[in-house]
C-alpha positions in Angstrom: 0.0 0.0 0.0 1.2 3.5 -0.9 2.4 5.6 2.0 2.1 8.8 0.0 1.0 11.8 2.0 -0.2 15.0 0.3 0.5 17.1 3.4 4.2 16.1 3.3 4.7 17.5 -0.2 2.1 20.3 -0.1 1.3 21.2 3.5 2.5 23.9 5.8 1.4 24.5 9.4 2.3 27.8 11.1 2.1 27.9 14.9 3.4 28.9 18.3 4.5 32.4 17.8 6.2 34.5 20.4 8.2 37.7 20.0 11.2 35.9 18.8 10.1 32.8 17.0 7.5 30.6 15.3 7.2 26.9 14.8 6.2 25.2 11.6 5.8 21.8 10.0 3.8 20.0 7.3 0.6 19.6 9.3 -1.0 20.0 12.7 -0.4 16.4 13.6 3.3 16.4 12.9 5.3 15.5 15.9 8.5 17.3 14.8 8.4 21.1 14.6 10.9 23.5 13.1 11.5 26.6 15.2 12.8 29.8 13.6 13.3 33.4 14.5 13.6 34.2 10.8 11.4 33.5 7.8 9.6 30.2 7.3 11.4 28.0 4.9 9.1 25.6 3.0 12.2 24.0 1.6 14.0 23.5 4.9 16.4 20.5 4.8 14.4 18.5 7.3 11.2 19.0 5.2 13.1 18.1 2.0 14.4 14.9 3.6 10.9 14.1 4.8 9.6 14.4 1.2 12.4 12.2 -0.1 11.6 9.5 2.5 7.9 9.7 1.7 8.6 9.4 -2.0 10.3 6.1 -1.1 7.0 5.0 0.4 7.8 5.5 4.1 6.1 7.5 6.8 8.9 8.7 9.2 7.8 8.2 12.8 9.6 11.4 13.8 6.9 13.4 11.9 4.0 11.0 11.3 3.6 9.1 14.6 -0.1 10.1 15.1 -1.1 9.0 11.6 0.8 5.8 12.0 -0.9 5.0 15.3 -4.3 5.7 13.8 -3.8 3.6 10.7 -2.4 0.7 12.8 -5.5 1.0 14.9 -7.8 0.6 11.9 -8.8 4.3 12.0 -8.8 6.7 9.1 -5.9 9.0 9.7 -5.5 12.6 8.5 -3.3 11.3 5.7 -5.9 8.9 4.5 -8.5 11.7 4.6 -6.4 13.9 2.4 -5.8 11.1 0.0 -9.5 11.0 -0.7 -9.6 14.7 -1.9 -6.1 15.4 -3.2 -6.2 13.4 -6.4 -3.2 11.8 -8.0 0.2 11.6 -6.2 2.1 14.8 -6.9 5.7 15.3 -5.6 6.7 18.7 -6.8 6.7 20.7 -3.5 4.1 23.5 -3.4 2.0 25.1 -0.7 -1.5 23.8 -1.3 -2.7 23.3 2.3 -2.0 26.0 4.9 -2.9 25.7 8.6 -2.6 28.9 10.6 -2.5 28.5 14.4 -1.0 31.7 15.7 -3.6 33.2 18.0 -4.3 31.5 21.3 -6.9 33.8 22.6 -9.6 31.5 23.9 -12.5 31.9 26.4 -12.5 28.2 27.3 -10.2 25.9 29.2 -11.3 22.5 27.7 -10.3 19.5 29.7 -8.5 17.8 26.8 -6.7 21.1 25.8 -4.1 23.0 27.8 -2.3 26.3 28.3 -0.4 25.9 25.0 -3.6 26.7 23.1 -5.8 28.7 25.5 -5.4 32.0 27.3 -8.1 30.9 29.7 -6.1 27.9 30.7 -3.1 30.2 31.2 -5.1 32.5 33.4 -6.4 29.5 35.4 -2.9 28.2 36.0 -1.4 31.7 36.6 1.0 31.5 33.7 2.1 35.0 32.8 4.5 36.6 30.3 3.5 34.4 27.3 2.5 36.1 24.1 -1.1 35.5 23.1 -0.9 36.5 19.4 1.6 38.1 17.1 1.6 41.6 15.6 -0.6 40.4 12.8 0.5 43.1 10.3 4.1 42.1 11.0 3.3 38.4 10.6 1.7 39.0 7.2 4.6 41.1 6.1 7.4 38.9 7.3 5.8 35.5 6.8 2.8 35.3 4.5 4.2 37.7 2.0 7.4 35.5 1.7 5.4 32.4 0.9 4.3 31.3 -2.6 0.6 30.9 -2.1 -0.3 30.8 -5.8 -1.3 27.1 -5.6 -3.1 27.3 -2.3 -6.3 25.3 -2.3 -7.1 25.0 1.4 -6.7 27.3 4.5 -7.4 26.1 8.0 -7.9 28.6 10.8 -7.2 27.3 14.3 -7.0 28.8 17.8 -7.6 29.5 20.6 -11.0 30.5 19.5 -10.6 32.1 16.0 -13.8 34.1 16.1 -12.8 35.9 19.3 -10.3 38.2 17.6 -9.6 39.9 14.2 -6.6 37.8 13.4 -8.5 35.5 11.1 -10.2 38.4 9.3 -6.9 40.1 8.5 -5.4 36.9 7.1 -8.5 36.4 5.0 -8.3 40.0 3.7 -4.7 39.5 2.8 -5.6 36.4 0.8 -8.5 38.1 -0.9 -6.1 40.9 -2.1 -3.2 38.7 -3.1 -4.6 35.3 -4.3 -7.5 33.9 -6.2 -9.7 32.9 -3.2 -12.3 31.5 -5.5 -10.0 28.5 -5.7 -9.4 28.2 -1.9 -11.4 26.1 0.6 -11.7 27.7 4.0 -11.9 25.7 7.2 -12.6 26.9 10.8 -12.5 25.0 14.1 -14.6 26.9 16.7 -15.9 26.2 20.1 -19.4 27.3 19.3 -19.5 30.3 21.8 -19.2 32.9 19.0 -21.2 34.3 16.1 -19.9 36.4 13.2 -20.9 39.8 12.0 -22.0 40.7 8.4 -18.6 41.8 7.3 -17.0 38.5 8.3 -19.8 36.6 6.6 -19.2 38.6 3.4 -15.5 37.9 3.6 -16.0 34.2 4.0 -18.4 34.2 1.0 -15.6 35.3 -1.3 -13.9 31.9 -0.9 -14.6 28.8 -3.0 -16.1 27.0 0.0 -16.1 27.1 3.8 -16.5 24.5 6.4 -17.2 25.6 9.9 -16.7 22.9 12.5 -17.9 23.1 16.1 -16.2 21.2 18.9 -19.0 19.5 20.8 -17.9 16.7 23.1 -21.1 16.3 25.1 -24.5 17.6 25.9 -25.7 19.6 28.8 -23.6 19.4 32.0 -21.2 17.0 30.3 -20.4 19.6 27.6 -19.9 22.2 30.3 -17.5 20.0 32.2 -15.4 19.2 29.1 -15.6 22.6 27.5 -15.3 24.6 30.8 -16.6 27.2 31.5 -19.0 27.3 28.5 -22.8 27.3 29.0 -24.5 24.6 27.0 -27.8 26.5 26.6 -26.0 29.5 25.1 -23.8 27.4 22.8 -26.9 25.5 21.6 -28.6 28.8 20.8 -25.4 29.8 18.8 -25.5 26.5 16.9 -29.1 27.1 15.9 -28.1 30.7 14.8 -25.3 29.3 12.6 -27.7 26.7 11.3 -29.9 29.5 9.9 -27.4 32.2 9.2 -24.3 30.5 7.8 -22.6 32.0 4.7 -24.1 30.8 1.5 -20.9 29.0 0.4 -20.6 27.2 3.7 -21.3 23.8 5.4 -21.4 23.1 9.1 -20.1 20.1 11.0 -19.6 18.8 14.5 -16.2 17.5 15.7 -16.3 15.3 18.7 -13.1 14.4 20.7 -13.5 11.0 22.2 -11.7 10.8 25.5 -11.7 8.5 28.4 -14.2 10.9 30.0 -17.0 10.9 27.4 -16.5 7.7 25.4 -19.3 6.0 27.1 -21.8 8.8 26.4 -21.0 9.8 22.8 -24.4 8.4 21.7 -25.9 11.4 23.4 -24.1 13.8 21.1 -25.1 11.8 18.0 -28.7 11.6 19.1 -28.8 15.4 19.7 -27.3 16.0 16.3 -29.8 13.7 14.6 -32.8 15.3 16.4 -31.7 19.0 16.3 -28.8 19.7 14.0 -28.7 17.4 11.0 -29.6 19.9 8.3 -28.7 23.5 7.5 -31.0 26.2 6.2 -29.8 25.2 2.7 -30.9 21.6 3.4 -27.3 20.4 3.3 -26.3 17.7 5.7 -24.5 18.8 8.8 -21.9 16.1 9.2 -20.5 14.8 12.5 -16.9 13.5 12.9 -15.2 11.8 15.8 -11.5 11.7 16.5 -9.7 10.2 19.5 -8.1 12.4 22.1 -4.4 12.5 22.3 -2.5 12.9 25.6 -3.4 12.0 29.2 -7.1 11.6 28.6 -6.7 9.3 25.6 -8.5 6.0 25.2 -5.2 4.2 25.9 -5.8 4.7 29.6 -9.1 2.8 29.7 -9.1 -0.1 32.3 -10.1 -3.5 31.1 -13.5 -3.5 32.8 -14.4 -0.2 31.1 -13.3 -1.5 27.7 -15.4 -4.6 28.2 -18.5 -2.5 29.0 -17.8 -0.1 26.2 -17.5 -2.9 23.6 -20.8 -4.4 24.8 -22.9 -1.2 24.1 -25.5 -2.0 21.4 -26.1 0.2 18.4 -23.0 2.3 19.2 -22.8 5.5 17.1 -19.1 5.0 16.1 -18.4 1.2 16.0 -14.8 1.9 14.7 -13.9 3.2 18.2 -14.8 -0.2 19.7 -12.3 -1.9 17.4 -9.4 0.4 18.1 -6.3 -1.6 19.1 -5.1 1.1 21.4 -7.9 0.8 23.9 -6.3 0.2 27.3 -2.8 0.1 25.8 -1.4 2.5 28.5 -3.4 1.6 31.5 -0.4 2.4 33.7 -1.2 6.1 32.9 -4.6 5.9 34.8 -3.0 7.1 38.0 -1.9 10.3 36.2 -5.5 10.7 34.8 -6.9 10.5 38.4 -4.4 13.0 39.7 -5.1 15.5 36.9 -8.9 15.1 37.3 -8.5 15.9 41.0 -6.5 19.0 40.3 -9.0 20.2 37.8 -12.0 19.5 40.1 -10.3 21.3 43.0 -9.5 24.4 41.0 -12.9 24.6 39.4 -15.0 23.4 42.3 -16.4 20.7 40.0 -16.9 17.0 40.4 -16.3 14.6 37.5 -17.9 11.7 39.3 -21.2 13.7 39.4 -21.1 14.4 35.6 -19.7 11.1 34.4 -20.7 8.6 37.1 -20.2 5.5 35.0 -16.7 6.5 34.1 -15.9 7.5 37.6 -16.9 4.0 38.8 -14.8 2.2 36.2 -11.7 4.3 37.0 -12.3 4.4 40.7 -12.3 8.2 40.8 -13.1 10.2 43.9 -12.8 13.9 44.1 
């Protein structure tokens, strides 16, 4: 089977800016990042070597560990997803997929996230002196203007929460003025707490297509625990607003992060979606995607009794999760899970066992 990856040859991820430097790689899942205080080099020797190795039908673990794990677990990886839309294998390096993750302003401190991607997390932990976002005009001048974006076909905006600041609008405006955006697909990942104004809507509508994906990991108090300190009723109102007021070239979707906390109750999200949020005002399907959590709350920490119960659930919404070979692979990490949950509950005056009682029973959690 071919190991070709479109992102290796045509992808660029820009992230983690401070006053002196920025990190970049081929995609948001890449484990190896290149740090620079100068201009981004799409032809950096490490990226060039990565492309050579991939052309020889290998996926280097140093960059591609997450996709390798997913594919070895019988799950469709990001690489396989891009293979479905990219077309034939092309090896001449060009920037066709650009991810921008430079503004960490966020009003939530989601359990499966952390201070590296959220100002609310940083405030909660008392982390000070870390830049939130770059001088966007300087970023455009010193970085975007130096890149050949003539073949760009997809732009992904990450955060933080991208709709909280004007960073994303200034980047879109630059692309409108300097590229043919009628050929560019636009992707947003948002936490659902924000709406957009008319000028933003009109800017998005200049692009070929836009997909706006909402991170929804639970319903009601489970959502509020996982996406702390969001209010489910307000987020639900916002989702219904988006359902009726989305830009005319856009589709909506839900992205669910399956962690050890919510994996037993994902059916609730899928049922809510089916009953309330399955179609947009244009009668397009609102799709729902699930990916597994990485890090301490990953499914690798599930104990055997929990896995056995999980696999026995009938009519489960995502049967591929029940077949993952990583389930329980790192059960030795469960003690760390319990410690982190106790720290979170203490800081936030919350109680995971009251919100996820089944999970708490399986992992023997007590606040």
